[in-house]
C-alpha positions in Angstrom: 86.0 92.5 146.2 86.4 89.1 148.1 89.3 86.6 147.6 88.2 83.3 146.4 90.1 80.2 147.3 91.1 77.5 144.8 91.9 73.8 145.1 94.6 73.0 141.9 95.7 69.6 141.9 99.5 68.7 141.8 99.4 69.2 137.3 97.3 72.2 137.3 99.5 73.9 140.2 102.8 73.4 137.8 100.9 74.6 134.9 100.4 77.2 136.8 103.8 78.0 138.4 104.6 77.5 134.6 102.9 80.1 133.2 102.7 82.8 136.0 105.9 84.6 134.7 104.7 85.2 131.0 101.4 86.8 132.8 103.0 89.1 135.8 102.2 86.4 138.4 99.8 83.4 139.3 97.1 85.6 139.9 97.0 87.4 136.2 97.4 83.7 134.6 94.0 82.8 136.5 92.3 85.8 135.0 93.7 85.6 131.6 93.1 82.1 132.0 89.3 83.0 132.3 89.3 85.8 130.0 90.6 83.4 127.3 87.7 80.5 128.8 85.2 83.1 128.4 86.0 84.2 125.3 86.2 80.7 124.0 82.7 79.9 125.0 81.3 82.8 123.2 82.7 81.8 120.2 81.3 78.5 120.1 78.2 80.0 121.1 78.0 82.4 118.4 78.8 79.2 116.4 76.0 77.1 117.2 73.8 80.0 116.6 75.0 80.9 113.2 74.4 76.9 112.5 71.2 77.3 114.0 69.9 80.6 111.4 72.0 78.7 108.3 70.0 75.7 109.2 66.5 77.8 109.3 67.4 80.1 106.2 69.1 77.4 103.7 68.8 73.6 105.2 71.3 71.8 107.6 75.1 71.6 106.4 76.7 68.3 105.6 79.2 67.1 108.4 81.6 68.0 106.2 80.6 71.8 105.7 80.6 71.8 109.4 83.8 70.6 110.0 85.0 72.9 107.5 83.4 75.7 108.8 84.7 75.0 112.4 88.3 74.7 111.4 88.2 77.7 109.8 86.7 79.7 112.6 89.4 77.5 115.1 86.8 75.7 117.0 
């Protein structure tokens, strides 16, 4: 696999250095971050699909209902 070069701002480098020991190094910390970011995106896409299906079947949810479901799902 080819190595990728990523340029980080000072603040981002400091965050990476702080997290690296917890995840077994800088590369592992970045891999974990990518996995978590992808999982977060997957959850958001599933939530949007849920809302669309709900809307098609039962009509739209109110803003309060959407906020309550999002909070319950950690979104």
